[in-house]
C-alpha positions as CSV (number, residue, x, y, z in Angstrom):
1,M,0.0,0.0,0.0
2,R,2.8,2.4,0.9
3,I,4.5,1.6,-2.3
4,F,1.4,2.4,-4.3
5,L,0.9,5.8,-2.6
6,S,4.5,6.8,-3.2
7,F,4.1,6.0,-6.8
8,I,1.0,8.1,-7.1
9,C,2.6,11.1,-5.4
10,G,5.7,10.9,-7.7
11,I,3.5,11.1,-10.8
12,A,1.7,14.2,-9.4
13,L,5.0,16.0,-8.7
14,I,6.3,15.3,-12.2
15,S,3.1,16.8,-13.8
16,I,3.3,20.1,-11.7
17,A,7.0,20.8,-12.3
18,P,6.9,22.0,-16.0
19,A,4.2,24.6,-15.2
20,V,6.2,26.1,-12.4
21,H,9.4,26.2,-14.6
22,A,7.4,27.9,-17.4
23,G,6.1,30.6,-15.0
24,K,9.7,31.4,-13.8
25,H,11.0,31.6,-17.4
26,K,8.2,34.0,-18.3
27,D,9.2,36.4,-15.5
28,K,12.9,36.4,-16.5
29,S,12.3,36.9,-20.2
30,G,10.7,40.4,-19.6
31,H,7.6,39.7,-21.7
32,G,5.4,40.3,-18.8
33,G,5.5,41.6,-15.2
34,T,7.1,44.7,-13.5
35,A,10.5,44.6,-15.4
36,S,8.7,44.8,-18.8
37,K,6.6,47.9,-17.8
38,S,9.7,49.7,-16.6
39,T,11.6,49.1,-19.8
40,Q,8.6,50.3,-21.9
41,K,8.3,53.5,-19.8
42,A,12.0,54.3,-20.2
43,Q,11.8,53.8,-24.0
44,W,8.7,56.0,-24.2
45,S,10.3,58.7,-22.1
46,K,13.4,58.8,-24.4
47,Q,11.4,59.0,-27.5
48,E,9.3,61.8,-26.1
49,G,12.3,63.9,-25.3
50,T,13.7,63.3,-28.8
51,G,10.4,64.3,-30.3
52,K,10.4,67.6,-28.5
53,T,13.8,68.5,-29.8
54,K,12.9,67.5,-33.3
55,N,9.7,69.5,-33.3
56,N,11.5,72.6,-32.1
57,W,13.9,72.6,-35.0
58,N,11.5,71.5,-37.8
59,N,8.5,73.6,-36.9
60,S,7.5,75.4,-40.1
61,N,7.0,78.6,-38.1
62,T,10.5,78.8,-36.7
63,V,13.8,79.8,-38.3
64,K,16.2,76.9,-39.0
65,Y,19.9,77.0,-38.1
66,S,22.6,74.9,-39.7
67,K,25.4,74.1,-37.3
68,K,27.6,73.0,-40.2
69,G,27.2,76.2,-42.2
70,K,26.5,78.5,-39.3
71,N,23.8,80.2,-41.3
72,W,20.1,81.0,-40.7
73,S,17.8,79.8,-43.4
74,S,14.2,80.7,-44.0
75,T,12.0,83.1,-45.9
76,E,13.2,85.7,-43.5
77,K,16.9,86.6,-42.9
78,F,18.7,87.5,-39.7
79,T,22.2,88.8,-39.4
80,T,24.5,90.4,-36.9
81,S,26.5,93.5,-37.6
82,P,30.1,94.0,-36.5
83,D,28.9,96.0,-33.6
84,G,26.9,93.0,-32.3
85,Q,23.4,94.2,-33.2
86,S,21.0,91.8,-34.8
87,Y,19.0,92.9,-37.9
88,H,16.1,91.3,-39.7
89,Y,15.2,91.7,-43.3
90,Q,13.3,89.9,-46.0
91,S,14.9,87.5,-48.5
92,K,16.6,89.4,-51.3
93,T,15.0,89.4,-54.7
94,K,16.9,89.6,-58.0
95,V,17.3,93.2,-59.1
96,N,17.3,93.7,-62.9
97,T,20.1,95.8,-64.4
98,K,19.0,99.1,-65.9
99,H,20.6,101.6,-68.2
100,F,20.4,105.2,-67.1
101,N,20.8,108.4,-69.1
102,L,23.5,110.1,-67.2
103,S,25.4,113.3,-67.7
104,Y,29.1,113.2,-68.6
105,N,29.7,116.5,-66.7
106,P,30.8,116.8,-63.1
107,N,28.3,117.5,-60.4
108,P,29.0,121.0,-59.0
109,T,27.4,120.1,-55.7
110,I,30.0,117.3,-55.1
111,Q,33.5,118.5,-54.2
112,N,36.3,117.2,-56.5
113,V,38.6,114.8,-54.7
114,K,42.3,115.8,-54.9
115,F,45.1,113.4,-55.8
116,N,47.2,112.2,-52.8
117,K,49.9,109.6,-53.5
118,N,50.0,108.6,-49.9
119,Y,46.3,108.0,-49.6
120,H,45.2,104.8,-47.9
121,I,41.5,103.7,-47.5
122,N,40.8,104.1,-43.8
123,G,39.8,100.9,-42.0
124,S,40.5,98.6,-45.0
125,Q,43.2,96.7,-43.0
126,N,40.3,95.3,-40.9
127,W,38.3,94.1,-43.9
128,N,39.3,90.5,-44.3
129,G,38.8,88.2,-47.3
130,P,39.4,88.3,-51.0
131,S,36.3,90.4,-51.6
132,Y,38.0,93.4,-49.9
133,A,41.6,92.9,-51.2
134,A,41.2,95.8,-53.7
135,F,40.5,98.2,-50.8
136,R,43.5,97.0,-48.8
137,S,45.9,97.2,-51.6
138,Y,44.7,100.4,-53.3
139,R,47.2,103.2,-53.8
140,P,46.4,106.0,-56.2
141,E,48.9,106.4,-59.1
142,W,49.5,109.4,-61.4
143,H,50.5,108.7,-64.9
144,D,50.1,110.3,-68.4
145,Q,47.7,109.0,-71.0
146,W,50.3,107.0,-72.8
147,W,51.2,105.1,-69.7
148,W,47.6,104.1,-68.9
149,R,46.9,103.1,-72.5
150,S,50.0,100.9,-72.7
151,R,48.9,98.9,-69.7
152,Y,45.1,98.8,-69.7
153,N,42.9,98.1,-72.7
154,R,39.7,99.4,-71.2
155,I,39.6,103.0,-70.1
156,V,36.4,105.0,-70.1
157,F,35.4,108.6,-69.5
158,I,32.4,109.2,-67.2
159,S,31.2,112.1,-65.1
160,G,34.3,114.3,-65.8
161,G,36.9,111.7,-65.1
162,W,38.8,108.7,-66.6
163,Y,38.6,105.2,-65.1
164,Y,40.5,102.0,-66.0
165,W,39.3,98.4,-65.6
166,N,41.5,95.9,-63.8
167,A,40.6,92.4,-62.5
168,G,36.9,93.1,-61.9
169,W,37.2,96.6,-60.5
170,W,37.1,100.2,-61.8
171,Y,39.8,102.6,-60.6
172,P,40.4,106.4,-61.3
173,A,43.1,106.9,-63.9
174,W,44.8,109.8,-62.2
175,G,46.8,112.0,-64.6
176,Y,45.1,110.6,-67.7
177,A,43.7,114.1,-68.1
178,P,45.2,116.8,-65.8
179,N,41.8,118.5,-65.1
180,A,39.8,115.4,-64.6
181,Y,37.1,115.3,-62.0
182,Y,36.6,112.5,-59.4
183,A,33.9,112.4,-56.7
184,Y,35.5,109.4,-55.1
185,D,39.0,108.0,-54.9
186,G,39.0,104.2,-54.6
187,P,37.9,101.0,-56.3
188,I,34.4,100.3,-57.6
189,Y,33.3,96.7,-58.1
190,G,32.0,96.1,-61.7
191,Y,29.4,93.6,-62.9
192,N,27.5,92.8,-66.1
193,G,30.0,94.7,-68.2
194,L,28.7,98.1,-66.9
195,T,30.8,101.2,-66.8
196,P,31.4,102.6,-63.3
197,D,28.7,105.3,-63.6
198,Q,26.1,102.8,-64.6
199,V,27.1,100.5,-61.7
200,I,26.7,103.4,-59.3
201,A,23.4,104.4,-60.8
202,N,22.0,100.9,-60.4
203,V,23.1,100.8,-56.8
204,Q,21.5,104.2,-56.2
205,G,18.3,102.9,-57.6
206,A,18.3,99.8,-55.5
207,L,19.1,101.8,-52.3
208,Q,16.2,104.1,-53.2
209,Q,13.8,101.3,-53.4
210,Q,14.8,100.0,-50.0
211,G,14.6,103.5,-48.4
212,Y,18.3,104.0,-47.8
213,Y,18.9,106.7,-50.4
214,R,16.8,109.7,-51.2
215,G,19.0,111.6,-53.6
216,G,19.0,111.7,-57.3
217,V,20.3,108.9,-59.6
218,D,23.4,110.6,-61.1
219,G,26.0,107.8,-61.3
220,M,28.4,109.5,-58.9
221,L,29.7,108.1,-55.7
222,G,29.2,111.3,-53.7
223,P,28.9,111.7,-49.9
224,Y,25.1,111.1,-49.8
225,T,25.4,107.8,-51.8
226,R,28.4,106.7,-49.7
227,E,26.4,107.4,-46.5
228,A,23.5,105.4,-47.8
229,L,25.9,102.5,-48.6
230,A,27.4,102.7,-45.2
231,N,24.0,102.5,-43.5
232,Y,22.9,99.6,-45.7
233,Q,26.1,97.7,-45.0
234,R,25.9,98.3,-41.3
235,H,22.3,97.1,-41.1
236,H,23.1,93.9,-43.0
237,G,26.2,92.9,-41.1
238,L,28.7,93.8,-43.9
239,N,32.0,95.5,-43.7
240,V,31.3,99.3,-43.8
241,T,33.3,100.3,-46.9
242,S,30.9,103.1,-47.9
243,A,31.7,102.0,-51.4
244,I,30.5,99.4,-54.0
245,D,31.9,95.9,-53.4
246,R,30.8,92.4,-54.3
247,P,29.2,91.5,-50.9
248,T,27.1,94.6,-51.0
249,L,25.9,93.9,-54.6
250,E,25.1,90.3,-53.6
251,A,23.1,91.5,-50.6
252,L,21.2,93.9,-52.8
253,G,20.4,91.0,-55.2
254,M,22.3,92.6,-58.1
255,T,24.7,89.8,-58.8
C-alpha cells in the first residue's frame, strides 16, 4: 500500500514541475511583469524627449539653423553686424540691371577729390577676405595718357573723369587728363560689363527702393550715396566700406 501511494505522489509532482518552470521563465524573459513595464516606460520617455527637440527645429513657423554652415535659413533673414546688433530683413530678390541716361559732366554740388599719392583707405586693413583685397591694396597712381593706354585696354570717360578696368574693378586713372574730376578715390566693383557710372546708378536705384537713399540717380559716388551705402552695409552685417563691393551687390540682389 505504501509503495502504491509513493508511486501516485511521484506522478503528481512530475506533472506540476513543467508549469512552475514555465512561469519562472516568463518572468525572467521580460515579456510580462514589472520589469517589462519599466523598460517600456524608459523607452517612451526617451522617444518623447527626442520628439520635442525635433519639433522645435523642424517647426515650419521657426527659423532653422545649420550648425555646419552656421547660417540661418528661411524666408526671413537674420544677421549680426560688426557692432553686435541683430537685424532682420526679407529675402533678397533679384534686381534687374537698368541703363540710365547720365550726364558726362561733373556735379558741381559734389566736391572734387584731390590726388594724394599717400592716400590709404581708412579701415581697410580690418576688412578680411578676397572680396576686400582691392581696398586693402589700393594706392592712387598718377601717370600720363600713354602710360595708362599701354597697360590697360579698357579705359572710359564718365562724369568728368577717366577710369580703368583691372581684374573686376574700376579705378580712377589719375593723370590721364590733368583737369579730370573725381567724386570718389577708390575701387568700384564692376558687374555685367557696366561702366562705373552705370554701376553706381543701379546701386543708387536699389538703395532708393529700400529706403536708404533719397538723392537723385546721377551715377556719382558722392557723400550722400556713400552714406546710404554705409547704412545699408551696417544694417546687413557687412564691412562698412561706404563703397561698392561684391558682398554689397550680392546682398542687394544685383549679382
